[in-house]
N, C-alpha and C positions, 0 to 999 in steps of 0.2 A: 503493501500501500504506500501511495506517494504521501509524504508530510503535507499538509494542509496550512496553508500560509494565509493569513487574514490580512487582508489590504484595503485600509479604508479608503473610500473615494470620495474627493468633495465636489460641492457645487460649484460651476463658475461664478462669476460677479454677478450676472444679471439672473439667479439663482433658477433658470430654467433648464440646464442640463448639468450633468456630471462631467468630470475631466479626471483623466488620468492617463501620463505617458505610457506609451506601449513598453519601452526599455523597462521599467520596473518588473512588468510580467513576464517579458521575455527572458530576463535574467533568472527569475525564481523557477522557469520551466526549463532552461538549460541547466540548471542545477541541480533538478529532479524533483522539483516541489510542485504542488499545485495550489495556485493562486485562488484563494476566494475573496473575491470582491465585494465590498459591502458598504451601502452610503453611509454617510456621516449623521442623517437625518433620523436613524433609528431612534426609538426610546434607549435608553440605559438599561431599561430591564431585557430590551429583545438583543441588545447588543452583548450583554452577558451570557445570554443563552448562547447565542452564536460563538463566544468567545472559549466556551467551555467544550466546543465542538472543534476547535482547530488547534495546530500544533505549534503555530508560533505567529508571530506578529510582524509585519513589515510598515513602518513609517516613512512615507516617502518627503519629497522636497515640495515648496510652496511658499505662499507668502507667511507673513508675521503671526506670531503669537499672540493675542490681545495681552498687555503690559499689565493689566489687573490681576492677572495670575500671579504674577510676581513685584506686586505692589507700587508699580510705576503708573504716571500716567502717559498717554502716548507721544513720541517724539514726531515732530512733522514730517519726518521720512517714513514712518512705520506705516504700512499699507496692507491692505486684503485681508483686513481680521473678518473671521469667520466663526462666530459663538459654536455652531453646530460642530464643526472640525475640532475647536479647541475642546470642547466638551468630551467629544469621542474618543481623542487622541490621548488626552490627559488620563483620562480613566483607563484605558488600555494599558498604557505604560504601569499605573500603579497596581493593575490585575497582573499581569506579566511579572513584575518584580515579586510580587506577595507570593504568586502561584510558582514561581522560578520557571516560567514558560519562556522560552527564547524570543528575544526581541533584536530588531536591526533598524536602526533609526539613521536615516540618510538626510543630509542637509538640516531643513526645518526638522526633521525628524530627531537630529541629536539635541536640538532647541529644546523640542516638547520635552524629550526625556531629562533634560537638566531642570526644566521647569517643573513638570510633574513630581519630581524629587525633592525640591524646594531651593533650587538656584534662581538665578537672574541672568537676564540678557543684556549685552550692550545693542540698543536698539538700532544705531546706524555707525558704522566702522569709520566710514569717511569724515564725519563730522565730529564722533567722538573720540577718536583714534587717529588725528591726522596723520602720525607718522607709521603706521601700518602699511604693511603690502597692499597691492590691488587684490581685492578678494570677490569682486564680481566682474568675470568675464565678459558676460551680455551688456553690461553698462558701458563696456570698452568697446563693444563691437565684435566681440570674440565669438566664435561658436562653441557650444556646450562643451566640446572634446578637447578646447584648449588648454594646454597646461600652463597653469598661471603659477605657481610656485611650488616649491618642494615643503615636505613635512618630514619632521623627525619622529620616529615611534620609539617609545620607551623599550628597552632591550626586554624585560621580563612580563612584556605584557602578553596577551591574549591575541592582541592585533599583530604583534611581532611575530609571535609563532605560527600565525595562520599566514601572513604575507612573507615570512621567510625573509625577511628585510626591514632594515632600519631608517632607511632614507628613501624616499620616493617623490616623484614628481606628480602633483594633482591637478584636477580642473577644478575651478573654484567658482560658484554663483551666487553667492550670499552677500547681503549688507549688513547681516546682523550677526552676533556671535556670543560665545559664552562669556559672562562677567564672573559673577560669583558661583563657582563651582557647587553642586547639589554635595551633602554632605555624605552620601551613599555612593557617589561615583569617585573614580578614580579618573584623572586626565592622562591619555597614554600617547598622546602625540601632538605636537606643537608646530606652528609656522614658525620661521625665522622671525617673525615681529613680536612672538610669544603669545599668538591667540591659540587658543585650544583647538585641535583639529579631530579628537577622537576620544571617546571616554568607554569606560567600561564600569559595570559593577560587578565586582572583585567576588562578590558572595554568591553568584549567580551562575548558572550552567554556560549560559549566553545571551548577556545583555550587554549592547554594544553599540555606540553612535560616531557615526564619522561625517565630519562638516562638509566634504566633497560629494561628488555625484558618482560613484563606481557604477553605475548602470549604464553610463553613457561611453565607458570606457572598456567594459568587460567584454565585448565581443573582440576586441583585437589585445586586450591584458590579461595573460594567465592571473597575475595576482590580484586583479578587481574581480574576476569570475572565482577565485578562490574565496573571495569575501562571502559570497551568495554561496558558494558550496558548502563554506564550513557551517554557515548560518542555517542552511537547509538538512545538512547532516545532524546538527544540534536537535532540530526539530524532529528529525527520524528518529532518534534517540528515545523521544518520549513516547512515541507508539506503543 
């Protein structure tokens, strides 16, 4: 049996359609998983019922988390707040950590992971961290696969073990980042400007987030495919 991976799907801004980039699902399928796409508009009761039936959770990229969830007012650059998506994904993180169910968070997914567990975010890197490296390739007119900077991975981390390297080039498509790290998280990769690029919950079998978009790189990068393969394998072990 293939492990079932819960993938929340959010509404577009006009609230008439749901939207999810195909690359996320392709990567799960290529790694041997079965994606289960679920709308973020479900009630928490129905969401919990489905959560109990899947083997892992993938949190994808997207717009910003409402800063009310970490005790701040919105910065002028904060955009795309979706209460349904925030409610759904914050709940999924807390349930997954409590149940020790594998979870992989990508870009926004890493940020949701941090907020759900008690951390805060830098709401706009360009205005709040003027000496930071460029982190939003799309704002610079770059394709989603453009390698914008390198990250250094902690040698004793799960991420280093599955990537089998401690220095790698990544794509970067975000204007927010982790500020205060949640107490239960460990930072396991950083950009050269000091911003956190990966986190883990060391007490869980597999709860990991990365700030880049490996789903865009996996078709040509074995190390990025391995990130999904390791996640799906962790989900398989729970069957």
